[in-house]
ROKOLLUM-958795 format. One line per 3 residues: number of its first residue (from 0); their letters; for each residue x, y, z of N, C-alpha, C. Coordinates in Angstrom, 1 decimal. Example, Ala and Ser with C-alpha at 12.3 -4.5 7.8 and 13.67 -1.06 7.14 Angstrom:
0	as	13.2/-5.7/7.8/12.3/-4.5/7.8/13.2/-3.3/7.8  12.8/-2.2/7.1/13.7/-1.1/7.1/12.9/0.0/7.9 .
//
This chain:
0	xxx	94.3/85.0/-181.3/93.8/84.1/-180.3/92.2/84.0/-180.5  91.7/82.9/-180.6/90.3/82.7/-180.8/89.6/82.5/-179.5  88.3/82.4/-179.5/87.5/82.3/-178.3/87.8/80.9/-177.6 .
3	xxx	88.0/79.9/-178.4/88.2/78.5/-177.9/89.6/78.5/-177.1  90.6/79.2/-177.6/91.9/79.2/-177.0/91.8/80.0/-175.6  91.0/81.1/-175.7/90.8/81.9/-174.5/90.1/81.1/-173.4 .
6	xxx	89.1/80.4/-173.8/88.3/79.5/-172.8/89.2/78.5/-172.2  90.1/77.9/-173.1/91.1/76.9/-172.6/92.0/77.5/-171.5  92.5/78.7/-171.8/93.4/79.3/-170.8/92.7/79.7/-169.5 .
9	xxx	91.4/80.1/-169.7/90.6/80.4/-168.5/90.4/79.2/-167.6  90.1/78.1/-168.3/89.9/76.8/-167.6/91.2/76.4/-166.9  92.3/76.5/-167.5/93.6/76.2/-166.9/93.9/77.1/-165.7 .
12	xxx	93.6/78.3/-165.8/93.8/79.3/-164.6/92.8/78.9/-163.5  91.6/78.6/-163.8/90.7/78.2/-162.8/91.1/76.9/-162.1  91.7/76.0/-162.8/92.2/74.7/-162.2/93.4/75.0/-161.3 .
15	xxx	94.3/75.9/-161.8/95.4/76.3/-161.0/95.0/77.0/-159.7  94.0/77.9/-159.8/93.5/78.6/-158.6/92.9/77.6/-157.6  92.2/76.6/-158.1/91.6/75.6/-157.2/92.7/74.8/-156.5 .
18	xxx	93.7/74.5/-157.2/94.8/73.7/-156.6/95.5/74.5/-155.6  95.8/75.8/-155.9/96.5/76.7/-154.9/95.6/76.9/-153.7  94.3/77.0/-153.9/93.4/77.2/-152.7/93.4/76.0/-151.8 .
21	xxx	93.5/74.8/-152.4/93.6/73.6/-151.6/94.9/73.5/-150.8  95.9/74.1/-151.3/97.2/74.1/-150.6/97.3/75.1/-149.5  96.5/76.1/-149.5/96.6/77.2/-148.6/96.5/76.8/-147.1 .
24	xxx	95.5/76.0/-146.7/95.4/75.6/-145.3/96.6/74.8/-144.8  97.0/73.8/-145.6/98.1/73.0/-145.1/99.4/73.9/-144.9  99.6/74.8/-145.8/100.8/75.7/-145.7/100.6/76.6/-144.4 .
27	xxx	99.4/77.1/-144.2/99.2/77.9/-143.0/99.4/77.1/-141.7  98.9/75.8/-141.8/99.1/75.0/-140.6/100.5/74.8/-140.3  101.4/74.7/-141.3/102.8/74.5/-141.1/103.4/75.7/-140.3 .
30	xxx	102.9/76.9/-140.5/103.4/78.1/-139.9/103.2/78.0/-138.4  102.2/77.2/-137.9/102.0/77.0/-136.5/103.0/76.1/-135.8  103.7/75.3/-136.7/104.6/74.3/-136.2/105.7/74.9/-135.2 .
33	xxx	106.0/76.1/-135.5/107.1/76.8/-134.6/106.6/76.9/-133.2  105.3/76.8/-132.9/104.7/77.0/-131.6/104.1/75.8/-131.0  103.7/74.8/-131.9/103.0/73.6/-131.4/103.7/72.9/-130.3 .
36	xxx	105.0/72.7/-130.5/105.8/72.0/-129.5/105.7/72.5/-128.1  105.4/73.8/-128.0/105.3/74.4/-126.6/104.1/73.9/-125.8  103.1/73.3/-126.6/101.9/73.0/-125.9/101.7/71.5/-125.8 .
39	xxx	102.6/70.7/-126.4/102.5/69.2/-126.3/103.0/68.8/-125.0  102.4/67.8/-124.4/102.7/67.3/-123.1/104.0/66.4/-123.2  104.9/66.6/-122.3/106.1/65.7/-122.3/105.9/64.5/-121.5 .
42	xxx	106.9/63.7/-121.2/106.8/62.5/-120.5/106.4/62.7/-119.0  106.7/63.9/-118.6/106.3/64.3/-117.2/104.9/64.8/-117.1  104.2/64.8/-118.2/102.8/65.3/-118.2/102.6/66.8/-118.3 .
45	xxx	103.7/67.5/-118.4/103.6/68.9/-118.5/104.1/69.4/-119.8  103.5/70.5/-120.2/103.9/71.2/-121.5/105.0/72.1/-121.2  105.8/72.3/-122.2/107.0/73.2/-122.1/106.6/74.6/-121.7 .
48	xxx	105.5/75.2/-122.2/105.2/76.5/-121.8/105.0/76.7/-120.3  104.6/75.6/-119.6/104.4/75.7/-118.2/105.6/76.0/-117.4  106.8/75.8/-117.9/108.0/76.1/-117.2/108.8/77.3/-117.8 .
51	xxx	108.1/78.0/-118.7/108.8/79.1/-119.3/108.8/80.4/-118.4  109.9/81.2/-118.5/110.0/82.4/-117.8/108.9/83.4/-118.3  108.5/84.3/-117.4/107.5/85.3/-117.8/107.9/86.1/-119.0 .
54	xxx	109.1/86.5/-119.2/109.5/87.3/-120.3/109.4/86.4/-121.6  109.7/85.2/-121.5/109.6/84.3/-122.7/108.1/84.1/-123.0  107.3/84.0/-122.0/105.9/83.8/-122.3/105.4/85.0/-123.0 .
57	xxx	105.7/86.2/-122.6/105.3/87.5/-123.2/105.8/87.6/-124.6  107.1/87.2/-124.8/107.7/87.3/-126.1/107.0/86.4/-127.1  106.6/85.2/-126.6/105.8/84.3/-127.4/104.5/84.8/-127.8 .
60	xxx	103.8/85.4/-126.9/102.5/86.1/-127.1/102.7/87.2/-128.2  103.7/88.0/-128.0/103.9/89.1/-128.9/104.2/88.6/-130.3  105.0/87.5/-130.4/105.3/86.9/-131.7/104.0/86.4/-132.4 .
63	xxx	103.2/85.8/-131.6/101.9/85.3/-132.2/101.1/86.4/-132.7  101.1/87.5/-131.9/100.3/88.7/-132.3/100.9/89.4/-133.6  102.2/89.4/-133.7/102.8/90.1/-134.8/103.0/89.2/-136.1 .
66	xxx	103.2/87.9/-135.9/103.5/87.0/-137.0/102.3/86.2/-137.4  101.7/85.4/-136.5/100.7/84.4/-136.9/99.3/85.1/-137.1  98.9/85.9/-136.2/97.5/86.4/-136.3/97.3/87.2/-137.6 .
69	xxx	98.2/88.2/-137.9/98.1/88.9/-139.1/98.1/88.0/-140.4  99.0/87.0/-140.4/99.0/86.1/-141.5/97.7/85.4/-141.7  97.2/84.9/-140.6/95.9/84.1/-140.7/94.7/85.0/-141.0 .
72	xxx	94.8/86.2/-140.5/93.7/87.2/-140.9/93.7/87.5/-142.4  94.9/87.7/-142.9/95.1/88.0/-144.3/94.5/86.9/-145.2  94.7/85.7/-144.8/94.2/84.5/-145.6/92.9/83.9/-145.1 .
75	xxx	92.3/84.7/-144.1/91.0/84.3/-143.6/91.0/82.8/-143.1  92.1/82.5/-142.3/92.2/81.1/-141.8/91.7/81.1/-140.3  90.4/80.9/-140.2/89.8/81.0/-138.9/90.3/79.9/-137.9 .
78	xxx	90.5/78.7/-138.4/90.9/77.7/-137.5/92.3/78.0/-136.9  93.2/78.6/-137.6/94.4/79.0/-137.1/94.3/80.1/-136.1  93.4/81.1/-136.4/93.2/82.2/-135.5/92.7/81.7/-134.1 .
81	xxx	91.7/80.8/-134.2/91.1/80.2/-133.0/92.2/79.4/-132.2  93.0/78.6/-132.9/94.0/77.9/-132.2/95.0/78.8/-131.5  95.5/79.8/-132.2/96.4/80.8/-131.6/95.8/81.5/-130.4 .
84	xxx	94.6/81.9/-130.5/93.9/82.5/-129.4/93.8/81.6/-128.1  93.6/80.3/-128.3/93.6/79.3/-127.2/95.0/79.3/-126.6  96.0/79.2/-127.5/97.4/79.1/-127.0/97.7/80.4/-126.2 .
87	xxx	97.3/81.5/-126.7/97.6/82.8/-126.0/96.9/82.8/-124.6  95.8/82.3/-124.5/95.1/82.2/-123.2/95.9/81.3/-122.2  96.4/80.2/-122.7/97.2/79.3/-121.8/98.5/80.1/-121.4 .
90	xxx	99.1/80.8/-122.3/100.3/81.5/-121.9/100.0/82.6/-120.9  98.9/83.3/-121.1/98.5/84.4/-120.2/98.2/83.9/-118.8  97.7/82.7/-118.7/97.4/82.1/-117.4/98.7/81.9/-116.7 .
93	xxx	99.8/81.6/-117.3/101.1/81.4/-116.7/101.8/82.7/-116.4  101.3/83.8/-117.0/101.9/85.1/-116.7/101.4/85.7/-115.3  100.3/85.2/-114.9/99.7/85.8/-113.7/100.5/85.4/-112.4 .
//
């Protein structure tokens, strides 16, 4: 393998890394989809989380803490972390 071939392979790898990096945030956004529906307002003007039982609220918070937050921290997805923290605050308000 000569230097030119090596440079070509490096360029291909850099291009692939750039493409994968661009896909990271949309993929991480998709992982929030399992929770998004809880916070969307229905036809009655209320979000689903507002009528959830306390146990279900706590289970949802726990799931966010064990599933979403670590995933977002691992990939340094600050937007996702901020959104989940906002959602957790809304859920905690309904626990009181």
